[in-house]
Steps between C-alpha positions, in 0.01 A plus 500: 500500500308755705179303444652192664617703798170677560297183450583416861419852622178679584423861410433638847478874438529768233635841603476819297779747572798496730308578819278194464805292406698593810196454723435146373868403495537617859201296613622186327850542643370572850303174497787295355332435166731453205376670185597586145393833353464560128505858375273596213534857376216672320620577147268803484662666802666833444874536564606553863597860426139592434314263727578256776516190279567283807136539594394343173705185566325176581662245731372143519592314818531124475527267800531124532162332476540372855538861625201658326279501812779646714562766233136611505506511879817710497349750254186540711687584821 
């Protein structure tokens, strides 16, 4: 099911950690670009009690294929 959904989407950006996620999400939102973010957690990350596991998270941002140029422009501003 997910494959059918993302077939019409373009991977516009990959963020590592929460800071990069919020930065990219803010830029997309500020420029009116609709996106879907997929969280991928590193299985080798230590528990949050011992390390900030949020920084080992990977977020993939997908945008509509028609918005891929606008997404790149938004990220570079």
